[in-house]
C-alpha positions as CSV (number, residue, x, y, z in Angstrom):
1,M,0.0,0.0,0.0
2,Q,1.4,3.4,-0.9
3,P,1.9,5.9,1.9
4,S,-0.9,8.5,2.0
5,I,1.6,11.3,1.2
6,Y,1.8,10.0,-2.3
7,R,-2.0,9.9,-3.0
8,N,-4.3,12.7,-3.9
9,P,-6.7,13.4,-1.0
10,S,-10.2,12.3,-1.6
11,I,-12.9,14.9,-2.6
12,D,-16.6,14.9,-2.3
13,I,-18.8,15.7,-5.3
14,L,-22.5,16.0,-4.4
15,G,-22.1,13.4,-1.7
16,L,-20.1,11.0,-3.9
17,R,-16.6,10.2,-2.7
18,V,-13.9,10.4,-5.4
19,D,-10.4,9.1,-4.5
20,E,-7.3,10.3,-6.2
21,P,-9.1,12.8,-8.4
22,I,-6.1,14.2,-10.2
23,T,-4.7,10.7,-10.9
24,M,-8.1,9.8,-12.4
25,L,-8.0,13.0,-14.6
26,T,-4.5,12.4,-15.8
27,D,-5.5,8.8,-16.7
28,V,-8.4,10.2,-18.7
29,L,-5.9,12.6,-20.4
30,V,-4.1,9.5,-21.8
31,T,-7.5,8.1,-22.9
32,V,-8.3,11.3,-24.8
33,V,-5.0,11.4,-26.6
34,C,-5.2,7.6,-27.5
35,W,-8.8,7.7,-28.7
36,Y,-8.1,10.9,-30.7
37,A,-5.2,9.1,-32.4
38,F,-7.4,6.1,-33.0
39,Y,-10.1,8.3,-34.6
40,R,-7.7,10.4,-36.7
41,M,-5.9,7.3,-38.1
42,G,-9.3,5.8,-39.0
43,K,-10.3,9.0,-40.8
44,T,-7.3,8.9,-43.0
45,G,-6.9,5.2,-43.7
46,P,-3.8,3.2,-44.4
47,D,-1.6,3.1,-47.5
48,A,-2.6,0.5,-50.1
49,D,0.5,-1.5,-49.3
50,P,-0.8,-4.7,-47.5
51,R,2.1,-4.7,-45.1
52,K,1.3,-1.1,-44.1
53,A,-2.3,-2.0,-43.8
54,K,-1.4,-4.6,-41.1
55,L,0.7,-2.1,-39.3
56,F,-2.3,0.3,-39.4
57,V,-4.4,-2.4,-37.6
58,F,-1.8,-2.9,-34.9
59,F,-1.4,0.8,-34.3
60,R,-5.1,1.4,-34.1
61,G,-5.4,-1.6,-31.8
62,F,-2.8,-0.1,-29.5
63,F,-4.5,3.3,-29.3
64,L,-8.0,1.8,-28.8
65,T,-7.0,-0.6,-26.0
66,M,-4.6,1.8,-24.3
67,G,-7.3,4.4,-24.1
68,M,-9.6,1.8,-22.6
69,A,-7.0,0.6,-20.1
70,T,-6.3,4.1,-18.8
71,L,-10.0,4.9,-18.5
72,L,-10.6,1.7,-16.5
73,G,-7.5,2.3,-14.4
74,G,-8.5,5.9,-13.6
75,V,-12.2,5.2,-12.8
76,I,-12.2,1.7,-11.4
77,G,-8.5,1.3,-10.3
78,H,-8.2,4.7,-8.5
79,S,-11.3,6.8,-7.9
80,F,-13.8,4.2,-7.0
81,N,-11.8,1.2,-6.1
82,Y,-12.8,1.8,-2.4
83,A,-16.3,0.6,-3.3
84,L,-15.0,-2.5,-5.2
85,S,-12.5,-5.3,-4.5
86,I,-8.8,-5.3,-5.6
87,Y,-9.8,-7.8,-8.3
88,W,-11.6,-5.0,-10.2
89,K,-8.2,-3.8,-11.1
90,I,-7.7,-6.8,-13.4
91,P,-9.7,-5.6,-16.4
92,G,-7.6,-2.5,-16.7
93,W,-4.4,-4.5,-16.2
94,Y,-5.3,-7.1,-18.8
95,V,-6.4,-4.5,-21.4
96,S,-3.2,-2.6,-20.9
97,M,-1.1,-5.7,-21.5
98,F,-3.0,-6.5,-24.7
99,S,-2.4,-2.9,-25.7
100,I,1.4,-3.2,-25.2
101,A,1.3,-6.5,-27.1
102,F,-0.2,-4.7,-30.1
103,F,2.5,-2.0,-29.8
104,E,5.3,-4.6,-29.7
105,R,3.8,-6.4,-32.7
106,A,3.7,-3.2,-34.7
107,S,7.4,-2.5,-34.2
108,I,8.4,-6.1,-34.8
109,F,6.4,-6.2,-38.0
110,H,7.8,-2.8,-39.1
111,A,11.3,-4.4,-38.9
112,F,10.4,-7.6,-40.8
113,P,11.9,-6.5,-44.1
114,L,15.3,-5.8,-42.4
115,I,15.7,-9.1,-40.4
116,R,15.9,-12.8,-41.3
117,P,12.6,-14.6,-41.6
118,R,13.4,-17.1,-38.8
119,L,14.3,-14.3,-36.4
120,A,11.1,-12.4,-37.4
121,Q,9.1,-15.6,-36.6
122,F,10.9,-16.1,-33.3
123,F,10.0,-12.6,-32.1
124,S,6.4,-13.0,-33.3
125,V,6.0,-16.1,-31.2
126,L,7.8,-14.6,-28.2
127,N,5.4,-11.6,-28.4
128,I,2.5,-14.1,-27.6
129,V,4.4,-16.2,-25.0
130,E,5.5,-13.2,-22.9
131,L,2.0,-11.8,-23.0
132,V,0.5,-15.0,-21.7
133,F,3.2,-15.2,-19.0
134,F,2.5,-11.7,-17.7
135,L,-1.2,-12.2,-17.9
136,I,-0.9,-15.3,-15.6
137,V,1.7,-14.0,-13.1
138,S,0.0,-10.6,-12.6
139,V,-3.3,-12.2,-11.5
140,A,-1.6,-15.0,-9.6
141,T,0.3,-12.5,-7.5
142,M,-2.2,-9.5,-7.8
143,N,0.9,-7.3,-8.0
144,F,1.0,-4.3,-10.3
145,I,4.8,-4.6,-10.6
146,F,4.2,-7.3,-13.3
147,V,2.0,-5.0,-15.3
148,M,4.7,-2.4,-15.1
149,G,7.3,-4.9,-16.0
150,H,5.4,-5.9,-19.1
151,A,5.0,-2.3,-20.1
152,A,8.7,-1.6,-19.6
153,Y,9.7,-4.6,-21.6
154,G,7.3,-3.9,-24.4
155,I,7.9,-0.2,-24.7
156,L,11.6,0.2,-23.8
157,I,13.1,-3.2,-24.9
158,V,10.9,-4.4,-27.8
159,T,9.6,-1.1,-29.3
160,G,12.7,0.9,-28.5
161,G,14.9,-1.9,-29.8
162,F,13.2,-2.6,-33.1
163,Q,12.4,1.1,-33.9
164,G,16.0,1.9,-33.0
165,F,17.2,-0.8,-35.4
166,V,14.9,0.4,-38.2
167,Y,16.1,4.0,-37.7
168,Y,19.8,2.9,-37.7
169,K,19.3,1.0,-41.0
170,T,16.9,3.4,-42.8
171,K,16.7,6.7,-40.9
172,H,13.0,6.4,-41.1
173,E,11.3,9.5,-39.7
174,G,8.5,7.5,-38.1
175,S,11.0,5.4,-36.2
176,K,12.7,8.5,-35.0
177,L,9.4,9.8,-33.6
178,F,8.8,6.5,-31.9
179,L,12.2,6.7,-30.2
180,V,11.3,10.2,-28.9
181,G,8.0,8.7,-27.5
182,V,9.9,5.8,-25.9
183,A,12.3,8.3,-24.2
184,V,9.4,10.4,-22.9
185,A,7.6,7.3,-21.6
186,T,10.8,6.1,-19.9
187,L,11.1,9.4,-18.2
188,G,7.6,9.0,-16.9
189,A,8.5,5.5,-15.6
190,V,11.5,7.0,-13.7
191,F,9.2,9.5,-11.9
192,F,6.8,6.7,-11.1
193,V,9.3,4.2,-9.8
194,N,11.2,6.8,-7.7
195,E,7.9,8.4,-6.5
196,W,9.1,11.9,-7.4
197,A,6.0,14.0,-6.5
198,P,5.9,17.8,-7.0
199,S,2.8,17.9,-4.8
200,I,0.3,15.7,-3.1
201,W,-2.1,17.2,-5.6
202,F,0.2,16.3,-8.5
203,N,2.0,13.1,-7.5
204,H,4.4,10.7,-9.3
205,M,1.5,8.9,-10.9
206,D,0.1,12.1,-12.3
207,V,3.5,13.1,-13.7
208,A,3.9,9.7,-15.3
209,H,0.4,9.9,-16.8
210,V,1.0,13.3,-18.4
211,L,4.3,12.1,-19.8
212,M,2.6,9.0,-21.2
213,A,0.0,11.2,-22.9
214,V,2.9,13.1,-24.5
215,A,4.6,9.8,-25.5
216,C,1.4,8.5,-27.1
217,W,1.2,11.7,-29.2
218,F,4.7,11.0,-30.5
219,F,3.6,7.4,-31.1
220,Y,0.6,8.7,-33.1
221,L,2.9,10.9,-35.2
222,G,5.3,8.1,-35.8
223,G,2.5,5.7,-36.7
224,K,1.2,8.0,-39.3
225,R,4.6,8.3,-40.9
226,I,5.0,4.6,-40.9
227,C,1.6,3.8,-42.4
228,W,1.6,6.4,-45.1
């Protein structure tokens, strides 16, 4: 349990108790950015290239599910979890892990033309295996650290690694934007893990959420460059 100093104080709205209100709002900020990206990508549509069309599906899948995960996390996992059990955190955890899996798959698939077919197949299978592992262990332990671990692995190691490789080989502008997003998301994780909180009303989780929203915006810009 986090010390109370790191949690927004509860507020009362027309008799309704709302825990961690700023944390909920910053979660919703990530939702708004992700769903806007999902909407805008859908309005434009992918390039006619079949490979880019698949990347388009993976990117939109990421934005749709990440927006859903942060909404669930903010409302159920933070503000109203007092009225529910800890197990109500599971839907948000699971959706977020599927979201990261979409994200990993997009970056792996983007690198396919530059790596050997067997290596590409290996990472495609590993993408599923590690997802299943983290789904099981997070619920078996009911420990958020495994959700964080999956996100760190998926964003920093897989996405950062593959997009970095593509950028090194091709200088693709989309991959460069993804690397900026990965750097911003990593900075957010540093604030979260170290519990660096400017204020009780804007704590380490709030900082991390805002930086994740910024990172998702760069991911959207990068995704557009990759798919068109």
